[in-house]
C-alpha positions as CSV (number, residue, x, y, z in Angstrom):
1,M,34.8,-2.1,5.4
2,E,33.9,-5.9,5.1
3,H,33.2,-5.5,8.8
4,T,30.2,-2.9,7.7
5,Y,28.8,-5.4,5.7
6,K,29.0,-7.7,8.3
7,Y,27.1,-5.8,10.7
8,A,24.6,-4.5,8.7
9,W,21.9,-7.3,10.2
10,I,21.6,-4.5,12.7
11,I,20.0,-1.7,10.7
12,P,16.0,-3.7,10.6
13,F,16.4,-4.1,14.2
14,L,17.4,-0.6,15.5
15,P,13.7,0.8,15.7
16,F,12.5,-2.2,17.4
17,P,13.5,-1.6,20.8
18,V,11.1,1.4,20.8
19,S,8.0,-1.0,19.8
20,M,9.6,-3.1,22.7
21,L,9.6,-0.1,24.9
22,I,6.5,1.4,24.6
23,G,4.7,-2.3,24.6
24,F,6.0,-2.6,28.0
25,G,5.7,0.5,29.6
26,L,1.9,0.3,28.9
27,L,1.5,-3.0,29.9
28,L,3.2,-2.6,33.4
29,I,3.4,1.4,34.0
30,P,0.7,2.5,31.7
31,T,0.0,6.0,33.5
32,A,3.9,7.3,33.4
33,T,3.9,5.9,30.3
34,K,1.1,8.1,29.4
35,S,2.5,10.9,31.2
36,I,5.7,11.4,29.0
37,R,4.3,10.0,25.7
38,R,4.7,13.1,23.2
39,M,8.7,12.1,24.4
40,W,8.2,8.5,23.0
41,A,8.9,10.3,19.5
42,F,12.2,11.4,20.1
43,P,14.0,7.6,20.4
44,S,11.5,6.7,17.3
45,V,13.0,9.1,15.3
46,L,16.2,8.4,16.8
47,M,16.6,5.1,16.7
48,L,15.2,5.2,12.7
49,S,17.4,8.0,12.0
50,I,20.5,5.9,13.0
51,A,19.1,3.3,10.5
52,M,19.5,6.0,8.1
53,V,23.3,6.5,8.6
54,F,24.0,2.6,8.3
55,S,22.3,2.5,5.0
56,A,23.3,6.0,3.8
57,N,26.9,4.9,4.5
58,L,26.3,1.2,2.5
59,S,24.9,3.3,-0.5
60,I,27.9,5.6,-0.7
61,Q,30.3,2.1,-0.6
62,Q,28.1,0.6,-3.3
63,I,28.5,3.9,-5.5
64,N,32.2,3.6,-4.7
65,G,31.9,-0.2,-6.4
66,N,31.8,-2.5,-3.6
67,L,30.6,-5.6,-4.9
68,I,27.4,-7.6,-3.6
69,Y,27.6,-8.9,-0.3
70,Q,25.9,-11.9,1.8
71,Y,26.4,-12.9,5.6
72,L,24.4,-16.1,6.6
73,W,24.3,-18.0,9.8
74,S,22.8,-21.3,10.0
75,W,19.5,-21.2,12.1
76,T,18.4,-25.1,10.8
77,V,20.2,-28.1,10.6
78,N,18.7,-31.6,9.9
79,N,20.3,-34.3,7.8
80,D,19.9,-33.1,4.0
81,F,18.3,-29.7,5.2
82,S,19.8,-26.4,6.3
83,L,17.6,-23.3,6.8
84,E,20.0,-20.1,7.1
85,F,19.0,-16.7,7.9
86,G,21.4,-13.9,7.0
87,H,21.2,-10.1,5.5
88,L,21.7,-9.1,1.7
89,I,23.5,-6.9,1.1
90,D,23.4,-4.8,-2.7
91,P,22.1,-1.7,-5.0
92,L,18.1,-3.0,-4.6
93,T,18.8,-2.9,-0.7
94,S,20.9,0.4,0.0
95,I,18.0,2.2,-2.3
96,M,15.2,0.4,-0.6
97,S,16.8,1.3,3.3
98,I,17.5,4.7,2.2
99,L,13.9,5.3,0.9
100,I,12.4,3.5,4.2
101,T,14.5,5.4,6.6
102,T,14.2,8.9,5.0
103,V,10.8,8.7,4.6
104,G,9.6,6.8,8.0
105,I,11.6,9.9,9.9
106,M,9.9,12.7,8.3
107,V,6.2,10.6,8.2
108,L,7.7,10.3,12.6
109,I,7.8,13.9,12.9
110,Y,5.3,14.6,10.9
111,S,2.9,12.6,13.2
112,D,4.1,13.6,16.5
113,N,2.1,16.7,15.8
114,Y,-1.0,15.2,13.7
115,M,-1.8,12.7,16.2
116,S,-1.1,14.4,19.6
117,H,-4.4,14.9,19.7
118,D,-5.3,11.0,19.8
119,Q,-5.9,8.7,22.4
120,G,-3.7,6.3,20.5
121,Y,-0.5,7.8,20.3
122,L,1.8,5.8,22.2
123,K,0.0,2.7,20.2
124,F,0.7,4.3,16.8
125,F,4.2,5.1,16.7
126,A,4.7,1.5,18.4
127,Y,3.0,0.1,15.8
128,M,4.7,2.5,13.5
129,S,8.6,1.4,15.0
130,F,7.4,-2.3,14.6
131,F,6.4,-1.4,10.5
132,N,10.1,0.3,10.1
133,T,11.7,-3.1,11.7
134,S,9.7,-5.4,9.3
135,M,9.6,-3.7,6.5
136,L,14.0,-2.8,6.7
137,G,14.2,-6.6,7.6
138,L,12.3,-7.8,4.2
139,V,14.9,-5.7,2.2
140,T,17.4,-7.2,4.1
141,S,16.7,-10.7,3.8
142,S,18.9,-13.2,2.2
143,N,16.6,-16.3,1.3
144,L,12.9,-16.2,0.5
145,I,11.3,-18.0,3.3
146,Q,12.8,-15.1,5.6
147,I,10.9,-12.7,3.0
148,Y,8.1,-14.6,3.9
149,I,8.6,-14.0,7.6
150,F,9.2,-10.2,7.2
151,W,6.3,-10.2,4.6
152,E,3.7,-11.4,7.0
153,L,5.0,-9.1,9.8
154,V,4.7,-6.3,7.1
155,G,0.9,-7.2,6.5
156,M,0.3,-7.7,10.3
157,C,1.3,-4.1,10.7
158,S,-0.7,-2.4,8.4
159,Y,-3.4,-4.2,9.6
160,L,-3.3,-2.7,12.8
161,L,-2.5,0.3,11.2
162,I,-5.6,1.0,8.6
163,G,-7.8,-0.5,11.4
164,F,-5.9,1.6,13.9
165,W,-9.6,3.6,14.3
166,F,-11.3,0.4,15.0
167,T,-14.4,1.9,16.8
168,R,-15.4,2.9,13.6
169,P,-17.2,0.1,11.8
170,I,-15.5,1.6,8.7
171,A,-11.9,1.7,9.1
172,A,-12.8,-2.3,10.7
173,S,-14.3,-2.8,7.4
174,A,-11.4,-1.5,5.7
175,C,-8.2,-2.9,7.5
176,Q,-10.5,-6.7,7.3
177,K,-10.4,-6.0,3.2
178,A,-7.1,-5.2,2.9
179,F,-5.9,-8.4,5.2
180,V,-8.4,-11.3,3.2
181,T,-7.0,-9.8,-0.2
182,N,-3.4,-10.1,0.9
183,R,-4.1,-13.4,2.5
184,I,-5.3,-14.3,-1.8
185,G,-1.7,-13.0,-2.4
186,D,0.3,-14.4,0.5
187,F,-1.3,-17.8,-0.1
188,G,-0.2,-17.6,-3.6
189,L,3.5,-16.2,-2.7
190,L,3.8,-19.3,-0.3
191,L,2.8,-21.8,-3.0
192,G,5.7,-20.3,-5.2
193,I,8.4,-20.6,-3.1
194,L,7.6,-24.2,-2.2
195,G,7.9,-24.9,-5.5
196,L,10.7,-23.6,-5.8
197,Y,12.2,-25.5,-3.0
198,W,10.6,-28.7,-4.7
199,I,12.0,-27.8,-8.0
200,T,15.6,-26.1,-7.0
201,G,16.2,-27.4,-3.3
202,S,17.4,-24.0,-2.2
203,L,15.9,-21.0,-0.8
204,E,18.8,-18.5,-1.1
205,F,18.8,-16.2,-4.0
206,R,22.3,-17.0,-5.5
207,D,21.8,-21.0,-5.4
208,L,18.5,-20.2,-6.6
209,F,19.2,-18.1,-9.5
210,G,21.9,-20.4,-10.4
211,I,20.0,-23.7,-10.1
212,V,17.2,-22.5,-12.1
213,N,19.3,-20.9,-15.1
214,N,21.7,-24.1,-15.6
215,L,17.8,-26.1,-15.3
216,V,16.5,-24.3,-18.3
217,R,19.8,-24.7,-20.4
218,N,20.1,-28.1,-20.1
219,N,16.2,-28.7,-20.0
220,G,16.2,-30.3,-16.4
221,M,12.7,-29.1,-15.5
222,D,9.0,-28.8,-16.2
223,S,8.2,-25.4,-17.7
224,L,4.8,-25.1,-17.1
225,F,5.3,-25.9,-13.1
226,A,8.3,-23.5,-13.1
227,T,5.8,-21.2,-14.9
228,L,3.2,-22.0,-12.4
229,C,5.5,-21.5,-9.5
230,A,6.9,-18.1,-11.1
231,S,3.2,-16.8,-11.4
232,F,2.4,-17.9,-7.8
233,L,5.3,-15.3,-6.5
234,F,4.2,-12.8,-8.7
235,V,0.8,-13.1,-7.4
236,G,1.9,-12.3,-4.3
237,A,3.6,-8.8,-5.5
238,V,0.2,-8.3,-7.0
239,A,-1.8,-8.4,-3.9
240,K,1.1,-6.3,-1.6
241,S,1.7,-3.6,-4.4
242,A,-2.4,-3.4,-5.3
243,Q,-1.8,-3.8,-8.9
244,F,-4.9,-5.2,-10.9
245,P,-6.7,-7.2,-10.0
246,L,-6.1,-7.4,-6.6
247,H,-6.1,-3.5,-6.2
248,I,-9.3,-3.4,-4.1
249,W,-8.2,-2.8,-0.4
250,L,-6.0,0.0,-1.7
251,P,-9.0,3.0,-1.8
252,D,-10.3,1.8,1.9
253,A,-6.6,1.9,3.8
254,M,-7.0,5.2,3.5
255,E,-9.5,4.8,6.6
256,G,-6.0,4.9,8.8
257,P,-4.2,8.0,9.9
258,T,-3.1,10.2,7.0
259,P,0.8,9.2,8.0
260,I,0.5,5.7,7.9
261,S,-1.0,6.3,4.5
262,A,2.3,8.4,3.5
263,L,4.4,5.6,4.3
264,I,2.4,3.0,3.2
265,H,1.8,4.4,-0.5
266,A,5.3,5.7,-0.3
267,A,8.0,3.6,0.9
268,T,6.4,0.8,2.8
269,M,3.8,-2.2,2.4
270,V,2.8,-1.5,-1.4
271,A,6.1,-0.8,-2.3
272,A,7.2,-4.4,-1.0
273,G,6.0,-6.0,-4.1
274,I,7.4,-3.9,-6.6
275,F,10.7,-5.1,-4.5
276,L,10.3,-8.9,-4.7
277,V,9.6,-8.7,-8.6
278,A,12.9,-6.7,-8.9
279,R,14.6,-8.7,-6.3
280,L,13.3,-12.5,-8.3
281,L,14.1,-10.7,-11.8
282,P,16.9,-12.7,-12.8
283,L,14.7,-15.5,-12.0
284,F,11.8,-14.2,-13.7
285,T,13.8,-13.3,-17.3
286,V,14.4,-17.0,-17.5
287,I,10.9,-18.5,-17.3
288,P,8.9,-18.4,-19.7
289,Y,5.6,-15.5,-20.6
290,I,6.4,-14.2,-16.7
291,M,8.1,-11.5,-18.2
292,N,5.1,-10.8,-20.5
293,L,2.3,-11.5,-17.7
294,I,4.4,-8.9,-15.8
295,S,4.3,-6.1,-18.3
296,L,0.9,-6.6,-19.2
297,I,-0.5,-6.6,-15.3
298,G,1.4,-3.1,-15.0
299,V,0.2,-1.6,-18.0
300,I,-3.8,-2.7,-17.2
301,T,-2.8,-0.9,-13.8
302,V,-1.5,2.3,-15.0
303,L,-4.7,2.9,-17.1
304,F,-6.9,1.7,-14.9
305,G,-5.9,3.4,-11.7
306,A,-6.1,6.5,-14.0
307,T,-9.5,6.1,-15.1
308,L,-10.6,5.7,-10.7
309,A,-8.8,8.8,-9.9
310,L,-10.5,10.7,-12.3
311,A,-13.9,11.5,-10.6
312,Q,-12.5,10.8,-7.1
313,R,-14.2,13.6,-4.6
314,D,-12.1,12.4,-1.4
315,I,-8.3,13.4,-1.7
316,K,-6.8,10.6,-0.6
317,R,-8.9,8.1,-2.2
318,S,-7.6,10.0,-5.5
319,L,-4.2,9.8,-4.3
320,A,-5.0,6.4,-3.5
321,Y,-5.4,5.5,-7.2
322,S,-2.6,7.7,-8.4
323,T,-0.4,5.4,-6.2
324,M,-1.8,1.7,-7.9
325,S,-1.2,3.6,-11.5
326,Q,2.4,5.1,-10.9
327,L,3.3,1.3,-9.5
328,G,1.8,0.1,-12.1
329,Y,4.5,2.5,-14.3
330,I,7.3,0.6,-12.4
331,M,5.9,-3.0,-12.7
332,L,5.4,-2.0,-16.3
333,A,9.4,-1.1,-16.3
334,L,10.3,-4.1,-14.9
335,G,8.6,-6.4,-17.4
336,I,10.0,-4.9,-19.9
337,G,13.5,-5.4,-18.5
338,S,14.1,-1.9,-17.5
339,Y,15.7,-2.3,-14.6
340,R,17.0,1.1,-14.2
341,A,14.5,2.7,-15.0
342,A,12.1,1.1,-12.6
343,L,14.2,1.5,-9.2
344,F,14.7,5.3,-10.9
345,H,10.7,6.0,-10.8
346,L,10.3,3.8,-7.5
347,I,13.1,6.4,-5.9
348,T,11.0,9.8,-7.4
349,H,7.4,8.8,-6.7
350,A,8.5,7.7,-3.1
351,Y,9.1,11.3,-1.9
352,S,6.9,12.9,-4.4
353,K,4.2,10.8,-3.2
354,A,4.8,10.9,0.7
355,L,5.0,15.1,0.4
356,L,1.4,14.7,-1.8
357,F,-0.1,12.6,1.6
358,L,1.5,14.5,4.2
359,G,0.2,17.4,2.1
360,S,-3.0,16.4,2.4
361,G,-3.1,15.4,5.6
362,S,-2.0,19.2,6.2
363,I,-5.3,20.4,4.5
364,I,-7.4,18.0,6.5
365,H,-6.2,19.0,9.8
366,S,-7.1,22.2,8.6
367,M,-10.6,21.8,7.4
368,E,-11.5,19.4,10.4
369,P,-12.4,22.3,13.0
370,I,-15.1,23.6,10.7
371,V,-16.9,20.6,9.4
372,G,-16.4,18.7,12.4
373,Y,-14.1,15.2,12.9
374,S,-15.8,13.8,9.9
375,P,-14.0,12.2,6.7
376,D,-16.9,12.3,4.9
377,K,-16.3,16.4,5.2
378,S,-12.6,16.7,5.8
379,Q,-11.1,14.7,3.0
380,N,-14.2,15.7,-0.1
381,M,-12.6,18.5,-2.2
382,V,-15.9,19.2,-3.6
383,L,-16.4,21.3,-0.1
384,M,-12.5,22.5,0.0
385,G,-11.4,25.5,-2.7
386,G,-9.7,28.8,-2.0
387,L,-7.4,27.3,0.6
388,T,-4.2,29.3,-1.3
389,K,-5.0,32.6,1.1
390,Y,-5.2,30.1,4.6
391,V,-2.6,27.3,4.0
392,P,-0.1,29.1,1.7
393,I,2.9,26.5,2.3
394,T,1.2,23.5,2.1
395,R,-0.4,24.8,-1.0
396,I,3.2,25.6,-2.6
397,T,4.3,22.3,-1.5
398,F,1.6,20.6,-2.7
399,L,1.5,22.2,-6.3
400,L,5.3,21.2,-6.7
401,G,4.4,17.4,-5.9
402,T,1.4,17.4,-8.5
403,L,4.1,19.0,-10.7
404,S,6.2,16.7,-10.2
405,L,4.3,13.7,-10.4
406,C,2.8,15.1,-13.9
407,G,6.4,14.6,-15.1
408,I,7.1,18.4,-15.7
409,P,10.4,19.4,-15.6
410,P,12.6,19.6,-14.1
411,L,10.8,18.0,-11.3
412,A,11.8,14.5,-10.1
413,C,9.3,11.9,-11.7
414,F,10.0,13.8,-15.1
415,W,13.2,12.1,-15.5
416,S,12.2,8.5,-14.8
417,K,8.6,8.6,-16.1
418,D,10.3,9.6,-19.1
419,E,12.9,7.1,-19.4
420,I,10.0,4.3,-18.7
421,L,8.1,5.6,-21.5
422,N,11.1,5.9,-24.1
423,D,11.8,2.0,-23.2
424,S,8.4,1.0,-23.6
425,W,8.5,2.2,-27.5
426,L,11.3,0.3,-27.9
427,Y,9.6,-3.0,-26.3
428,S,6.0,-2.4,-27.6
429,P,4.3,0.6,-29.4
430,I,0.8,-0.7,-28.0
431,F,2.2,-0.5,-24.2
432,A,4.0,2.9,-25.1
433,I,0.7,4.3,-26.4
434,I,-1.2,3.4,-23.4
435,A,1.6,4.1,-21.0
436,S,2.0,7.7,-22.5
437,F,-2.0,8.2,-22.6
438,T,-2.7,7.7,-18.9
439,A,0.3,10.5,-18.8
440,G,-1.9,12.7,-20.3
441,L,-4.7,11.7,-17.5
442,T,-2.5,11.7,-14.3
443,A,-1.6,15.3,-15.3
444,F,-5.7,15.6,-15.7
445,Y,-6.7,14.4,-12.2
446,M,-3.7,15.5,-10.0
447,F,-4.2,19.3,-11.5
448,R,-8.2,18.5,-11.0
449,M,-7.4,18.1,-7.5
450,Y,-5.5,21.0,-7.2
451,L,-7.7,23.3,-8.6
452,L,-10.7,21.7,-6.4
453,I,-8.6,22.4,-3.5
454,F,-7.1,25.8,-3.6
455,D,-8.4,27.5,-6.6
456,G,-11.9,29.8,-6.3
457,R,-13.8,30.4,-3.4
458,L,-14.3,27.8,0.2
459,R,-17.4,26.3,-1.4
460,I,-18.3,25.2,2.7
461,H,-20.3,28.1,4.2
462,F,-18.5,28.7,8.1
463,P,-19.5,31.8,9.9
464,N,-16.7,33.9,10.1
465,Y,-14.0,31.5,10.7
466,S,-11.8,33.4,8.5
467,S,-11.9,36.7,10.7
468,T,-11.2,36.2,14.7
469,K,-11.7,32.5,15.6
470,N,-9.1,31.8,17.9
471,T,-8.6,28.0,19.8
472,S,-5.6,27.7,21.9
473,F,-3.5,24.4,22.1
474,Y,-1.3,23.1,24.4
475,S,1.7,20.6,23.2
476,I,4.7,19.3,24.7
477,S,6.0,18.8,21.0
478,L,10.2,18.1,21.4
479,W,10.5,20.0,17.9
480,G,10.8,24.0,19.1
481,K,8.3,26.6,19.7
482,E,6.3,28.5,17.6
483,V,5.3,31.8,18.2
484,P,1.5,32.6,18.7
485,K,-0.3,34.7,16.4
486,A,-2.3,35.7,18.8
487,V,-3.2,35.1,22.7
488,N,-6.6,34.6,24.4
489,R,-5.5,35.8,27.8
490,N,-8.1,34.7,30.0
491,L,-8.1,30.9,28.7
492,L,-4.7,30.9,29.0
493,L,-5.0,32.1,32.7
494,S,-7.8,29.9,33.4
495,T,-5.5,26.8,31.9
496,M,-2.5,27.8,33.9
497,N,-4.2,28.1,37.1
498,N,-5.1,24.2,36.7
499,K,-3.0,22.3,38.7
500,V,-1.8,18.9,36.2
501,S,0.2,16.5,37.8
502,F,3.0,15.1,36.3
503,F,1.1,11.4,36.3
504,S,-2.4,12.9,36.2
505,K,-4.6,10.2,34.8
506,D,-6.9,13.3,33.6
507,I,-4.1,14.1,30.7
508,Y,-5.7,11.3,28.5
509,Q,-9.2,12.5,28.6
510,I,-9.8,13.1,24.7
511,D,-12.3,13.5,23.0
512,D,-12.5,10.6,20.3
513,N,-14.7,12.6,18.3
514,V,-13.3,16.2,17.6
515,R,-9.8,17.9,18.0
516,N,-9.7,19.3,21.7
517,R,-10.2,22.7,21.9
518,V,-7.8,22.8,24.8
519,R,-4.6,20.1,25.4
520,H,-2.5,20.0,28.5
521,F,-0.7,17.2,28.9
522,S,1.8,17.7,30.6
523,T,3.3,21.1,32.7
524,Y,6.6,20.6,31.5
525,F,7.3,21.8,27.5
526,R,4.1,23.7,27.1
527,N,3.6,25.5,23.6
528,K,1.1,28.0,23.3
529,Y,-0.3,27.7,19.6
530,T,-3.5,30.0,18.8
531,Y,-5.4,29.5,15.4
532,T,-7.3,30.6,12.9
533,Y,-9.8,28.7,10.9
534,P,-8.9,27.4,7.8
535,H,-4.9,27.5,9.1
536,E,-1.6,26.6,8.5
537,S,-0.1,23.7,10.2
538,D,2.2,23.6,12.9
539,N,5.9,23.8,12.4
540,T,6.5,20.4,13.2
541,M,4.4,19.4,10.2
542,L,5.5,21.9,7.8
543,F,9.4,20.7,8.3
544,P,8.9,17.5,6.9
545,L,6.9,19.1,3.7
546,L,9.9,21.3,3.3
547,V,12.4,18.2,3.6
548,L,10.2,16.4,0.8
549,V,9.9,19.3,-1.6
550,L,13.6,19.2,-2.0
551,F,14.0,15.6,-2.9
552,T,10.8,16.5,-5.4
553,L,13.3,18.8,-6.5
554,F,16.5,17.5,-6.4
555,I,16.4,14.1,-6.6
556,G,16.2,13.5,-10.2
557,A,19.6,14.7,-10.8
558,I,20.9,11.5,-9.3
559,G,19.5,9.4,-13.0
560,I,20.5,12.5,-15.3
561,H,23.3,10.8,-17.7
562,F,24.5,13.2,-20.7
563,D,28.0,12.3,-22.4
564,R,28.5,15.0,-24.5
565,G,30.5,16.9,-22.1
566,V,27.4,18.7,-20.3
567,I,26.9,16.5,-17.5
568,D,29.0,14.0,-17.2
569,F,27.7,12.3,-13.9
570,D,25.2,9.0,-14.1
571,L,24.9,8.3,-9.9
572,L,22.1,6.0,-10.4
573,S,24.2,4.0,-13.2
574,K,27.3,3.9,-10.2
575,W,25.0,3.0,-7.3
576,L,23.6,0.0,-10.1
577,T,26.8,-1.1,-11.1
578,P,26.8,-4.7,-8.8
579,S,24.1,-5.0,-10.4
580,A,24.8,-4.4,-14.1
581,D,23.9,-8.0,-15.2
582,F,19.7,-7.0,-14.2
583,F,19.9,-4.1,-17.3
584,H,18.1,-4.9,-20.6
585,P,19.5,-4.1,-23.9
586,N,16.6,-1.5,-24.1
587,S,17.6,0.8,-21.4
588,K,20.7,3.6,-22.5
589,D,23.1,4.3,-20.8
590,S,24.4,7.5,-22.7
591,S,22.6,10.1,-24.8
592,D,22.9,13.8,-25.7
593,W,21.0,16.6,-25.4
594,Y,19.2,16.9,-28.7
595,E,17.7,13.0,-28.4
596,F,16.7,14.1,-24.5
597,L,14.9,16.3,-26.1
598,K,13.5,14.4,-29.0
599,N,12.1,11.9,-26.5
600,A,11.1,14.7,-23.6
601,V,9.0,17.1,-26.1
602,F,6.2,14.1,-26.9
603,S,5.8,13.3,-23.0
604,V,6.0,16.7,-21.6
605,S,3.4,18.3,-24.0
606,V,1.4,15.3,-23.1
607,A,1.2,16.2,-19.6
608,L,0.9,19.8,-20.5
609,F,-2.4,19.2,-22.6
610,G,-3.8,17.3,-19.2
611,L,-3.1,19.9,-17.3
612,F,-4.7,22.2,-19.8
613,V,-7.9,20.7,-19.8
614,A,-8.2,20.3,-16.3
615,S,-7.4,24.5,-16.1
616,I,-10.0,24.8,-18.4
617,L,-13.1,22.3,-16.7
618,Y,-12.3,23.4,-13.0
619,G,-10.4,26.6,-13.2
620,S,-11.2,30.0,-12.4
621,V,-12.1,30.5,-16.2
622,Y,-14.6,28.1,-16.3
623,S,-16.4,29.4,-13.4
624,S,-16.6,32.5,-14.5
625,L,-17.6,31.5,-18.1
626,Q,-20.2,29.2,-16.1
627,N,-21.4,32.1,-14.2
628,L,-21.8,34.7,-17.1
629,G,-24.1,31.9,-18.3
630,L,-21.8,31.2,-21.3
631,V,-20.9,27.7,-20.7
632,N,-24.6,27.0,-20.6
633,S,-25.3,28.8,-23.5
634,F,-23.1,27.3,-26.1
635,V,-24.0,23.4,-24.6
636,K,-27.5,24.5,-25.9
637,K,-26.7,25.2,-29.1
638,S,-24.1,22.0,-29.5
639,P,-26.3,19.3,-31.1
640,K,-24.1,16.5,-29.6
641,R,-24.9,17.7,-26.2
642,I,-26.8,14.8,-25.5
643,L,-24.4,12.4,-26.4
644,L,-20.7,14.6,-24.7
645,D,-23.6,14.4,-21.4
646,Q,-24.0,10.5,-21.8
647,V,-19.8,10.0,-22.2
648,K,-19.8,12.4,-19.4
649,N,-21.7,10.4,-16.9
650,G,-20.6,7.3,-18.7
651,I,-16.9,8.2,-17.2
652,Y,-17.8,9.7,-14.0
653,N,-19.9,6.4,-12.8
654,W,-17.0,4.5,-14.1
655,S,-14.7,6.2,-11.5
656,Y,-17.0,7.4,-8.7
657,N,-17.4,3.5,-8.4
658,R,-14.5,2.2,-8.3
659,G,-14.9,0.3,-12.0
660,Y,-17.2,-1.3,-10.3
661,M,-14.6,-4.1,-9.3
662,D,-16.1,-4.0,-6.0
663,I,-19.6,-4.9,-7.0
664,F,-18.0,-7.6,-9.7
665,Y,-16.3,-9.0,-6.9
666,T,-19.7,-8.9,-4.3
667,K,-21.6,-10.7,-7.0
668,I,-19.1,-13.2,-7.9
669,F,-17.2,-14.1,-5.1
670,T,-19.7,-12.8,-1.9
671,V,-22.7,-13.8,-3.2
672,G,-21.5,-16.9,-5.2
673,I,-19.6,-18.5,-2.2
674,R,-22.5,-17.5,-0.1
675,G,-24.7,-19.4,-2.2
676,L,-22.5,-22.5,-3.0
677,A,-22.2,-22.7,0.6
678,E,-25.7,-22.8,1.3
679,L,-26.5,-25.1,-1.5
680,I,-23.9,-27.2,-0.2
681,Q,-25.5,-27.1,3.6
682,F,-29.0,-27.9,1.7
683,F,-27.3,-31.1,0.4
684,D,-25.4,-31.8,3.8
685,R,-28.6,-31.1,5.7
686,H,-31.3,-32.3,3.5
687,I,-29.4,-36.0,1.7
688,I,-25.9,-36.8,3.8
689,D,-27.6,-36.2,7.3
690,G,-31.5,-37.2,5.4
691,I,-29.9,-40.8,4.6
692,T,-28.0,-41.5,8.1
693,N,-31.3,-40.2,9.9
694,G,-33.7,-42.3,7.9
695,V,-32.0,-45.0,8.2
696,G,-32.3,-44.8,11.9
697,V,-35.7,-43.8,11.7
698,A,-36.1,-46.8,9.6
699,S,-35.0,-49.2,11.8
700,F,-36.7,-47.5,15.1
701,F,-40.0,-48.4,13.3
702,I,-39.1,-51.8,11.8
703,G,-38.0,-52.4,15.5
704,E,-41.2,-51.7,16.9
705,G,-43.3,-53.5,14.4
706,I,-41.8,-56.3,14.9
707,K,-41.9,-55.9,18.3
708,Y,-45.8,-56.7,18.6
709,M,-45.3,-60.2,16.4
710,G,-43.6,-62.3,18.9
711,G,-45.5,-64.5,20.6
712,G,-43.2,-65.1,23.7
713,R,-42.8,-68.9,22.6
714,I,-39.4,-70.0,22.3
715,S,-40.4,-73.1,20.2
716,S,-42.1,-70.9,17.4
717,Y,-38.7,-68.8,17.2
718,L,-36.4,-71.7,16.8
719,F,-38.9,-73.0,14.1
720,L,-38.7,-69.7,12.3
721,Y,-34.7,-69.4,13.4
722,L,-34.4,-73.3,11.4
723,S,-36.4,-72.1,8.4
724,Y,-34.7,-69.0,7.4
725,V,-31.2,-71.5,7.8
726,L,-32.9,-73.4,5.3
727,I,-33.8,-71.1,2.9
728,F,-30.5,-69.5,2.5
729,L,-28.4,-73.0,2.6
730,L,-30.8,-74.3,-0.5
731,I,-30.5,-70.5,-2.1
732,F,-26.4,-71.0,-1.5
733,L,-26.8,-74.5,-3.2
734,F,-28.6,-73.7,-6.0
735,F,-25.7,-70.7,-7.2
736,Q,-23.3,-73.1,-6.0
737,F,-23.8,-76.2,-8.4
738,P,-25.9,-75.0,-11.7
739,S,-28.1,-77.2,-13.6
740,P,-27.0,-79.8,-16.2
741,D,-28.5,-78.2,-18.4
742,C,-26.1,-75.2,-18.3
């Protein structure tokens, strides 16, 4: 058993060879590498699947009661300084490893088809594999400096993937915005690490926690400095997990491909900040005011993210703000000490949000041929509607993910969110009221999104795409063939007659702006697809959605706990047993049906009310009343019409303009710093340089003036010199020997 733990270090490095092979292949033999480009998806999925098996094995051992295991080896030893690398296996590591590998596998399979049209297909898979390596290395790290190394690698990969389509100015700007914003958090994290090392002389978690606890008990450290260091550590988590006020990069990160949006928002980058806070929770609990700060930032983020999602038109931006709000719930739970509820919601939210993001990619994929390859149109929910009959499987999966995030039982997020709300009531009624109100907002904006996409009729006009518009696609996907819906025989024969060499360069001439109507990447593994637009996605894209639906339906069962002979198991508590000292007294270990129903009725009622309001405002009933003129006549008769319109417009403008945070940062930081820089430049150029240049110019003119005063006689110069010497000598003697009267 210990042998398995000892070699757990191999988990992070399993996806790494794929990145290296793709990179070297593109560098040394680009033609051959690109010719079999779709085959690279198989080793990517295979290596991550092996990592998943290792992670599952470690998780089973954790559930069966094994203790926390840490394995270290020295990297640098110099006098009193020793830097060790290693891996730490505990419940938090195993939970994060399972999330990263399972969601990562689904995203990779999905990406095989979603990115098949893109010229950067190989580069995308290289980045994704390295992303998974970095995140797995982060969660298995045994000390702070090792975490910081992988932390920066995760940031680098996210920068590359957010700006994957860097030729689009908006994507290039988005990745720069994410990079700069995270630089703030990363600098704070580095300062916190250095400060803690200054206090404790150690970077290992076990030593760090023990030393800080002893110093706090014995008053052996400056509490203000320790609080400052812990705050800097938390700043790193705030930026990485898009918490208020460093959340501004998250909606712009949607400019990257949809699969990476799913991976970032489900189990990798934004989860890294949550992981850091959970890992350092024993440290934060003994330092004054830090837990209050964490819970305060969490509850602000919960409400702020939900209000920003209310009126968004872009489907991915709306989901991004939803992620921000749900991560706020997790941060709130960590801040109030509800460790179990926080990790529970991290698990359930990861699978539900991955399902929603991949479902949004399927929707965008079906809309692109109608509106053209334009994110402003293909991701605009206002242009959608009535997609139920075109994408029925995507619609069902998206609905289940929506209901889960709304907190409707028995779906996954209901169990975890309800537990966070219950613990919030025990900690602070104010926080609980805000969190409960936000649960209603979550149900509202999520069901609004569903209704805008699938309810009613398609709101964009297109000529006869729903009848007999056939388009042929050729692929070399390794995940199985799909039966064509129809066969355009002339197009098929004309394409088959074209000889395509296995190493032909013509294979990669893919349009950058639109998805090609005919793609023939290789003569091998050729599958024929004929679509009707809007159309359902391929099996390769639907398979991950169906798997994630199963997780969304049943993953909540791991946290169910009753003890009155009804259900007598709690897999999550068994999983977290080695970390039982992290539990907060507010977290209940068991309950009965009556107590559970009493606590759940309120939260479910709030969610149902949000669903009801969304269905009234955006459903078919409201549209029918509006078409009949009943809504307008009612509004005209209402004496509060002006006030209601002002409130509605105010909420809409607040949400659509992102809470004016970008404007605020632009005015305060961008314009302010630029103005300060211009002032400093003026002072440097006209004052500092002016004095220096003025002395030089004055010396020049004085020299020129003296030059014309000279007569060329040495006796005259000697007389003047002696006169000056005599004058200075008399002045010196006058001050050296004062008069007797003094």
